[in-house]
C-alpha distance (Angstrom), angle and dihedral (degrees) to the residues before:
residue distance angle dihedral
M1 . . .
G2 3.79 . .
I3 3.82 92.8 .
R4 3.78 135.6 70.7
K5 3.79 103.5 -83.0
Q6 3.77 97.0 -167.0
C7 3.80 94.7 70.8
L8 3.83 96.7 47.4
E9 3.78 107.5 115.6
L10 3.79 123.0 -131.0
E11 3.78 83.6 -163.2
K12 3.79 133.3 -18.8
N13 3.80 111.5 -44.7
K14 3.81 92.1 0.2
P15 3.82 105.4 108.8
L16 3.78 116.2 -169.1
A17 3.80 98.0 -119.1
R18 3.80 94.4 45.8
M19 3.80 91.5 61.1
G20 3.79 93.8 63.5
L21 3.78 91.0 40.9
H22 3.79 90.5 60.1
A23 3.80 89.4 58.0
L24 3.79 88.5 57.1
L25 3.79 93.3 44.0
T26 3.79 90.8 56.6
G27 3.81 96.6 36.2
S28 3.80 132.1 87.2
I29 3.79 95.3 -78.4
N30 3.81 124.8 128.2
H31 3.78 98.6 -165.4
I32 3.80 131.7 16.5
T33 3.79 122.3 -155.8
I34 3.80 115.0 -166.9
V35 3.80 112.8 -158.7
V36 3.80 114.0 -155.9
R37 3.78 138.3 172.3
A38 3.77 120.3 -100.7
D39 3.81 91.8 -110.0
D40 3.81 95.5 50.1
P41 3.84 108.1 120.0
L42 3.82 89.2 -163.7
D43 3.79 90.8 -130.4
W44 3.80 88.9 143.5
L45 3.80 88.2 67.4
K46 3.79 95.9 51.5
D47 3.81 119.6 115.5
D48 3.79 91.8 13.2
H49 3.78 103.1 148.5
A50 3.80 92.2 -174.6
L51 3.79 88.8 63.1
E52 3.78 93.3 45.2
K53 3.79 93.4 47.6
P54 3.82 108.8 26.2
A55 3.80 91.0 167.9
S56 3.80 88.8 70.3
S57 3.79 87.6 92.7
P58 3.81 124.2 48.0
R59 3.81 88.6 -139.0
M60 3.81 94.6 53.1
N61 3.78 96.2 95.6
H62 3.78 98.5 144.3
S63 3.77 146.9 107.3
L64 3.77 122.8 -135.2
S65 3.78 136.0 -151.7
I66 3.79 134.6 177.7
V67 3.80 119.7 -139.7
T68 3.79 123.0 -166.0
C69 3.80 115.4 -142.3
S70 3.79 109.2 -161.3
D71 3.83 91.2 -169.8
A72 3.80 97.6 47.3
E73 3.80 93.1 117.4
Q74 3.82 89.3 63.2
G75 3.78 93.0 68.0
M76 3.78 147.5 -61.5
S77 3.80 93.5 -80.8
F78 3.81 90.2 68.7
S79 3.82 92.5 55.2
I80 3.80 92.2 46.8
R81 3.78 91.4 49.4
S82 3.81 93.1 48.2
G83 3.79 92.7 49.7
L84 3.80 95.7 45.0
Q85 3.80 94.4 45.4
H86 3.80 89.8 51.6
M87 3.79 92.5 49.5
L88 3.81 92.5 48.5
S89 3.80 91.1 49.0
E90 3.80 90.0 52.5
T91 3.82 97.3 39.1
P92 3.82 113.7 14.2
S93 3.80 91.2 178.5
V94 3.83 94.9 61.2
D95 3.83 109.6 139.2
A96 3.80 100.3 -160.3
V97 3.78 144.4 -4.9
L98 3.76 131.2 -143.7
I99 3.79 116.5 -142.1
A100 3.80 118.5 -154.0
L101 3.79 129.4 171.5
A102 3.79 125.8 -124.9
D103 3.81 91.8 -136.5
Q104 3.83 95.8 60.9
P105 3.82 101.3 87.5
F106 3.81 97.1 168.4
I107 3.78 102.3 58.6
T108 3.80 112.7 119.3
S109 3.78 138.3 -145.0
E110 3.81 87.4 -116.5
M111 3.80 89.9 60.0
I112 3.79 91.1 49.8
H113 3.80 92.1 47.4
A114 3.82 91.5 49.5
L115 3.82 92.2 53.1
V116 3.80 91.6 50.5
Q117 3.79 94.1 46.2
E118 3.81 92.9 48.4
W119 3.79 90.9 54.8
L120 3.80 93.3 44.6
M121 3.81 88.4 55.0
R122 3.81 91.8 45.5
P123 3.83 106.8 33.4
E124 3.79 91.0 163.6
L125 3.81 88.4 75.4
D126 3.79 119.4 98.4
F127 3.79 91.5 -151.6
V128 3.79 145.5 -0.1
A129 3.79 113.7 -153.9
S130 3.78 133.4 -176.9
S131 3.78 111.1 -100.6
S132 3.80 132.3 -156.6
Y133 3.79 138.7 159.1
D134 3.78 115.9 -96.4
E135 3.79 117.2 -162.5
M136 3.81 91.6 -161.4
E137 3.80 90.9 54.2
G138 3.77 93.0 39.6
G139 3.77 94.2 -132.1
M140 3.77 147.6 33.0
V141 3.80 118.0 -37.9
L142 3.79 129.6 -161.5
T143 3.77 118.6 -133.3
P144 3.81 144.6 155.1
P145 2.90 138.8 -49.3
A146 3.77 82.4 79.2
L147 3.78 136.3 154.2
L148 3.80 116.4 -136.4
A149 3.80 123.3 -168.2
K150 3.80 123.9 -136.0
S151 3.81 89.1 -100.2
M152 3.83 85.4 75.6
F153 3.80 97.8 47.5
P154 3.83 95.0 95.8
A155 3.81 90.2 51.5
L156 3.81 91.5 47.5
L157 3.79 91.0 51.5
A158 3.82 90.0 48.9
L159 3.82 95.4 55.3
V160 3.79 114.5 119.4
G161 3.80 136.8 -158.1
D162 3.78 116.7 -12.3
S163 3.80 93.9 -20.3
G164 3.77 114.5 128.3
A165 3.78 136.0 -176.9
R166 3.81 91.3 -71.6
K167 3.79 89.8 73.7
L168 3.79 89.8 63.3
F169 3.80 96.7 49.8
H170 3.80 91.5 78.1
S171 3.78 96.3 46.0
P172 3.83 114.6 116.5
A173 3.80 86.9 -142.6
F174 3.80 91.1 75.9
K175 3.78 135.7 57.7
G176 3.77 112.8 -142.3
Y177 3.77 145.2 159.9
G178 3.77 132.5 -140.1
L179 3.79 111.2 -138.3
A180 3.80 108.4 -155.1
V181 3.78 113.2 -132.1
V182 3.79 119.4 -131.8
D183 3.80 93.0 -134.6
E184 3.79 109.2 33.9
S185 3.80 91.6 -168.2
A186 3.81 87.4 68.4
L187 3.81 86.7 76.8
F188 3.80 92.6 59.6
D189 3.79 110.7 133.1
V190 3.79 128.2 -161.0
D191 3.80 111.2 -125.2
S192 3.81 101.4 147.7
P193 3.81 142.0 24.8
A194 3.80 88.3 -100.0
D195 3.81 89.9 54.6
F196 3.79 90.0 51.1
M197 3.81 91.4 53.5
I198 3.80 89.0 51.6
A199 3.80 89.9 49.7
Q200 3.79 91.9 50.5
K201 3.81 91.4 52.0
R202 3.78 92.2 47.4
Y203 3.81 91.9 49.1
S204 3.79 92.5 49.8
G205 3.81 90.8 47.2
L206 3.79 95.6 -116.6
């Protein structure tokens, strides 16, 4: 878009990136790692009382860290690698990670919880991804938010350029499952100014 999407406000004091973050804060996640660019002033996190007082919700049982990725502009793989390497350095025994995008403001804690529960019931899976029907693709597509087990960590660390986790969902090397979302519009992501206008209207209920 040519500008920092995360600080665009759907309405006053409702930055785009913070909306998705709240879904993670209230979901079934033990630790949240936020990967940001080196020039991110983090103004979209200011005045967030949920971050300052995580105990305000009985489901907010998490810790949070912010990782700066100096190569983020070179592609998504660099951000994924930075985040995963940090998590593994902090907790080498981590069993799985959940990848969510900052430009998906309508994901919910229920979606996050469903992904986690599906994998806990089926630990033989390498990943559980959100799934929705795409008319352009002519079928179901797999997308973040997605939970990826440690069996996929080497492949995540080997991603290059702008490749993200989606590239791995179609690999025959991994066994995965697409969990259909109840409201497919919750997966809407903001990639352009026109998308942002749509997001604003949806948020305001227009």
